[in-house]
N, C-alpha and C positions, 0 to 999 in steps of 0.2 A: 589580541591571536586572531586569525585571519575568520572571516565571518562565518567561511564554511564549515569551520571547525565549531562554531559558538551551534551548528545544527547538527549535530553529532547526535548518534542517539545509544548510548553504553549499558550495559548490564542487560537482564534477563526483562521481557516485556510481561507482566502479570496481567494478561488478557485472560477472559473467560476463555475454556474448550470448546472446538467444536467436535461432536462425537457423533458416530452415525453408526447405530446399531442393526446388522440384517442378520434374517433369518428366517426359518420355516412359518407357517402361520401356528399360531397360536402356541409358540414357547416362551410368550411373556416381554415384546420387547415394547409395547405399548406399558404394560404393567411398571417395570425399571424406569420407562420415562418419568411415569408419573412420580413415583420418587423423587427428583430431582428439586433444589428449591423452588418454591413459586412457581409451577410453571402453567403456561397459557398454550393452547395446542391448537394449529394451524392443520386443521384436518382434509383429508382430501378423498378421505375411501369410511365408509360405515366401520363399526367396531369398536370405538369409545362408551359405548352405553352399560358396558358393565362397571366403567371403571368412575370413580367420584375425583372428576377433576374439573376444571373451567377451559371451554373451548371458544373457537369463533364458529358460528354457523357452519356444514362442511361446505366446502370450494366447489360451484360446479363451472366456476373459469377459472381459467389463470390468473385474470383480473382479480379478480375474490382474491388469490394467494397474496398478489402484488398489494392489494389494499388493508389488509391485514397485517403485514409487515411496514404498511406506512403505517398507520393508525400507534401500532408500537413503537414506531420511531418519534412520532408526533405528538401524540397525547400523554397523559402522565397516566402512570401506573405504578405498581410496588411487584409484578411479576421480575421474578429471578431468572425462569429459563424459559425459554421458547422450545417448542415441539414442532416440529413435522412432520404430520403421519398421514400417506408414507410418501416418500422422497419418489418410488415409482408411479404411483398413482398421480404424481403430478405431471410429470414426466409423459405419460402412456394411463390416462388420454388425454389431459388438460394440456398441455404445451403442445402437442402434437395436432389434436383436433384446430388448436386454435391459427398453429403457421398451415395446417391445410386447408382451412376456413379463408385464410387473406392470400392465398396463393394459388396462381393456377398450377395443373402438373409439372407442363415445361417447365418452369421456374423452380421444382423441385427436384428433377433429375438428377443425374448423374451426384449423387453425394451432396445436392446444395440442401436440400432439405434437413437430411440431419445438421448439417454445419448451423443451419438458425436454428434449430431445436437446441442444440449446445450451446448457440449462442446467448437465446432467452431461458435456458437454465443460467448458467454462467449470472445473466442479471440478477436475478432472485437469491443468488448467492451471497451476493455483491450487496443486497439488503440484509439479508441476515449479519453477513458482519460488518452494518452500520450498526445493528441491536448489540455484538458483540463489541465493538468499540465505543460506541458514543452512550450505551444502555448500559454497559456492562453486563450483559447475558449471558449465559449460557445457550450454546445451540444445541439442540438435541435432535439428528434427524433421524426415522426409521425407515428400512426399505427391507422388501422381501429377497429370497435368494433364488437366483437360477444355479443349472449346473451346466457348465461350459467347457465344449471341449481348447484345451489350451495348448501352445504350440510352444515347447521350449527346445532352443539352440540347443541346450547340453544334455538334452533328453530324445526318448520318444514321446508323441504327444499323452495327453493325461487330463481326464477331468477334475476340476475344481467346482467350488461353490464361489458366488460374487455376485456384488446386489444387481437384482434383477433391472438396468439400464442398459439404453444405448449405448454402443461402444465410447464413444466421443463423449458422453456425460458420465459415463461410467468411470472415464481417465481424469475428467474435471473433477468430479466427487474426489477420489481416491488421492488428487492430489492436496486437494483446499482442507480438507477434515485436518482434524490431529489425531485423532481417534477410529479407526475402522474397526469394528470389533465385531468378529463372526459370532452369533448366538445360536449353541449347537446342546445335544443332551451327549452325556457320556457314554461312548460306546466302547464295548466289551468284545471282543473273539473269542467267537468259541467254535473249537473243533471237537467234532462229536464222529463216534466211530459207525458206521454203517453196514459193517462185517465184508465180508471177504477180500480183505486189504483195503477196504477202500474208506472213505471219512470225508464229510461237508464240513463246510467253514461258515459260520452265518455270525452276524452282529447283534447282537443281545443289547440295550440300553438298563442303566439303573436308575433312569430315572432323575438324574440327578443334571441340573441347565448348567451352560459352563460358556464363557466370551472368550474369546481367541484373541489375542490381540497380536500377535506376531506371525507372520505370511507361512505357510508352507505347501507343500504341494496341493492340500486339498483345500486350502479356503486361502482369499487374499485376507489381509487383516494387515494393519500396521498402529503406530502408536510413536507420539514424539517425548514419552515421558517417563522413557526408562521404565517402561509395565511388564511381569511377566508373562508368558508364552499362554499359558492361560486362568483366569481365578474364578471362582466361584459365580454365577450372575445373581447375585445379590448387591444391592446399590451400596451399603457399606462396606461390603469389598472393591470395589469400583473404584471409590473414593481413596482409597489409601493410594493407590497409585495417581490418579487424575486430578488435579488441581481443581474441583467442582468450586465456582462464587458461589457463596450463601447467601 
């Protein structure tokens, strides 16, 4: 047999998933991440005080984050999941301030600064990939959401939710992850009669929290595991469809 044929890979590759959960403040993103098998948090913001989790000290610089990843790659441990909380605070301010401190304004002009930021972000994602492939760890990224105007050539522009990241970093993240899940409350639209043949429409929530894993005009989302459009925001329901390594 030819040598190149002996190097071919066949069949499914049973690697741990790369998951990003994004949504508004206080909806429970960090809480569901804390329920993954033996998690360790790389923290770039406050917000873990109410959770009983193991975490590195809050990262003050992008080098702190890189060192946390290197430690998990090189040192012996039994953690099964690495959680980055949050990815938008990693990009802004940590990566952004690091790039701005190392370069003059003219070096960052004409979009060059955004390219440098995206490249630094890509390098950290590569480090997380090493944890996934060499240490067999699940990777969970937490992000906040923002509402942006989306220009769809098939229709009029409309607003939608996406991770709160610069465009280049957003594109990298969305391509890299296996699951991009938008966390939101179930919304019911109610129409009320206000008299004189007039009515008003308003949205109300039932309080039920959902993970949306297939894109629609309201939000970006994706998955590589044939997940349904929406599942309850409960860890036990998520792992029915996403092959988390225990």
